[in-house]
C-alpha positions as CSV (number, residue, x, y, z in Angstrom):
1,X,9.7,-17.4,6.0
2,X,8.3,-18.3,2.3
3,X,8.7,-15.7,-0.1
4,X,6.1,-17.0,-2.0
5,X,4.3,-15.9,0.9
6,X,5.0,-12.1,0.6
7,X,5.0,-12.4,-2.9
8,X,1.1,-12.9,-2.7
9,X,0.6,-10.6,0.0
10,X,2.1,-7.9,-2.1
11,X,0.6,-9.0,-5.5
12,X,-2.7,-8.8,-3.2
13,X,-2.1,-5.5,-1.9
14,X,-1.0,-4.0,-5.1
15,X,-3.6,-5.6,-7.2
16,X,-6.4,-4.3,-4.9
17,X,-4.7,-0.9,-5.3
18,X,-5.3,-0.9,-8.7
19,X,-8.9,-1.5,-8.8
20,X,-9.2,1.5,-6.1
21,X,-7.6,3.7,-8.5
22,X,-10.1,2.3,-11.2
23,X,-12.8,3.7,-9.3
24,X,-10.6,6.9,-8.2
25,X,-10.3,7.6,-11.9
26,X,-13.9,7.9,-12.4
27,X,-14.3,10.7,-10.2
28,X,-13.1,14.3,-10.9
29,X,-10.0,15.6,-9.2
30,X,-12.3,17.7,-6.9
31,X,-13.6,15.0,-5.1
32,X,-10.5,13.5,-5.1
33,X,-9.0,16.3,-3.2
34,X,-12.6,16.9,-1.4
35,X,-11.7,16.6,2.8
36,X,-13.5,13.9,4.6
37,X,-13.8,14.2,8.6
38,X,-11.7,10.7,8.9
39,X,-8.1,9.2,9.2
40,X,-6.3,10.9,6.5
41,X,-9.0,13.1,5.1
42,X,-9.5,12.9,0.8
43,X,-9.3,10.0,-1.1
44,X,-5.9,12.1,-2.4
45,X,-4.4,12.2,1.3
46,X,-5.4,8.2,1.7
47,X,-3.5,7.4,-1.4
48,X,-0.3,9.7,-0.7
49,X,-0.4,8.4,2.7
50,X,-0.3,5.1,1.5
51,X,2.5,5.0,-1.0
52,X,4.4,7.5,1.1
53,X,4.7,4.3,4.0
54,X,5.1,1.6,1.7
55,X,8.3,3.8,0.0
56,X,9.8,4.5,3.4
57,X,9.3,0.8,4.5
58,X,11.0,-0.3,1.3
59,X,13.9,1.8,1.7
60,X,14.3,0.6,5.2
61,X,14.0,-3.3,4.0
62,X,16.5,-2.4,1.8
63,X,18.8,-0.5,3.8
64,X,18.5,2.4,2.9
65,X,17.2,5.8,4.3
66,X,13.6,6.5,4.2
67,X,12.8,9.3,2.0
68,X,10.7,11.9,3.5
69,X,7.2,11.6,3.8
70,X,5.4,12.6,0.7
71,X,3.3,15.8,0.7
72,X,-0.1,15.5,-0.7
73,X,-0.5,19.2,-1.8
74,X,2.4,18.3,-4.5
75,X,-0.6,16.1,-6.0
76,X,-3.1,18.3,-7.2
77,X,-4.8,15.3,-9.5
78,X,-5.6,12.1,-9.9
79,X,-2.9,11.4,-12.4
80,X,-0.1,13.0,-10.2
81,X,-0.9,11.4,-7.3
82,X,-1.2,8.1,-9.4
83,X,2.5,8.4,-11.4
84,X,3.6,8.5,-7.9
85,X,1.9,5.4,-7.0
86,X,2.8,3.4,-9.7
87,X,6.6,4.7,-9.2
88,X,6.3,2.8,-5.7
89,X,3.8,0.2,-6.8
90,X,6.6,-0.7,-9.4
91,X,9.6,-0.7,-7.1
92,X,7.7,-3.0,-4.1
93,X,6.6,-5.5,-6.7
94,X,10.1,-5.6,-8.4
95,X,12.3,-5.9,-4.8
96,X,9.4,-8.1,-3.3
97,X,9.7,-10.7,-6.6
98,X,13.6,-11.0,-5.8
99,X,13.1,-11.6,-1.9
100,X,15.2,-14.3,-0.3
101,X,14.3,-16.1,3.1
102,X,17.5,-15.4,4.6
103,X,16.3,-11.4,3.4
104,X,12.9,-12.0,5.0
105,X,14.3,-13.8,8.1
106,X,17.1,-10.6,9.0
107,X,16.2,-8.5,11.6
108,X,15.5,-4.8,10.9
109,X,16.4,-2.0,13.1
110,X,15.0,1.5,13.0
111,X,14.4,4.3,15.0
112,X,10.7,5.0,15.2
113,X,11.1,8.2,17.8
114,X,6.7,8.9,17.9
115,X,6.6,5.2,18.8
116,X,9.0,5.1,21.7
117,X,12.1,5.1,20.2
118,X,14.9,2.2,18.6
119,X,12.5,-0.8,17.1
120,X,13.5,-4.4,16.0
121,X,11.7,-6.2,13.6
122,X,12.0,-9.4,11.2
123,X,11.8,-8.3,7.7
124,X,8.8,-10.5,6.8
125,X,7.0,-8.7,9.9
126,X,7.8,-5.5,8.2
127,X,6.3,-6.4,5.2
128,X,3.1,-8.0,6.3
129,X,2.9,-4.9,8.5
130,X,3.1,-2.7,4.7
131,X,-0.2,-5.1,3.3
132,X,-2.3,-5.1,6.7
133,X,-1.7,-1.2,6.8
134,X,-2.9,-1.0,2.7
135,X,-6.0,-3.3,3.4
136,X,-7.0,-0.8,6.9
137,X,-6.5,2.4,4.3
138,X,-8.4,0.6,1.4
139,X,-11.1,-0.3,3.7
140,X,-11.5,3.8,4.8
141,X,-10.8,4.7,0.7
142,X,-13.8,2.2,-0.2
143,X,-16.2,3.6,2.3
144,X,-15.3,7.3,0.5
145,X,-15.6,6.2,-3.0
146,X,-19.3,4.2,-2.0
147,X,-19.9,8.1,-0.7
148,X,-19.1,9.6,-4.3
149,X,-21.3,6.9,-6.0
150,X,-18.4,5.3,-7.6
151,X,-18.3,1.6,-7.9
152,X,-16.5,-0.3,-4.7
153,X,-15.5,-4.1,-4.5
154,X,-14.8,-6.6,-1.8
155,X,-11.2,-6.8,-0.6
156,X,-11.2,-10.0,1.1
157,X,-7.8,-11.7,0.8
158,X,-9.7,-15.3,0.4
159,X,-11.3,-13.5,-2.4
160,X,-8.8,-12.4,-4.3
161,X,-6.6,-15.6,-3.8
162,X,-9.9,-17.5,-5.4
163,X,-10.5,-15.3,-8.2
164,X,-6.3,-15.4,-9.0
165,X,-5.5,-19.4,-8.2
166,X,-5.1,-21.9,-11.2
167,X,-7.6,-24.7,-11.1
168,X,-4.8,-27.1,-9.4
169,X,-4.4,-24.6,-6.8
170,X,-7.7,-24.6,-5.6
């Protein structure tokens, strides 16, 4: 597995979330924490969930025990949640920028009792999952943002690639 592929996917993942945050910051904290009867509920709950999941997978990939799941109640404001998000983004991108092909090929063993017990996946599959999981929740958040009247955007990977490629890459 070519690390460039993973780097591109993670740049897309966090780049699109920076756009989500731009829209979220146009709301107020009451809208940010307002419950929505779908998936994780509020925008806050979604963003804290994705940050928590990203941090937990990153720890596993690095050979560390996953941190406790983040509790959305500990993030009463947009700024509090965004600060946590930025910490996770910074750590994730720093790690991904130097990941080696050998590391991507390693098999990661972990236990998920809620998913049937022990699992074994190559690191590259785990990292693809992180991006895919983020895309799923981002789509849910874009719907919530739209309903609040906040600006939304297309999140297709191909559009991102077109917007971020150089002329000689096209």
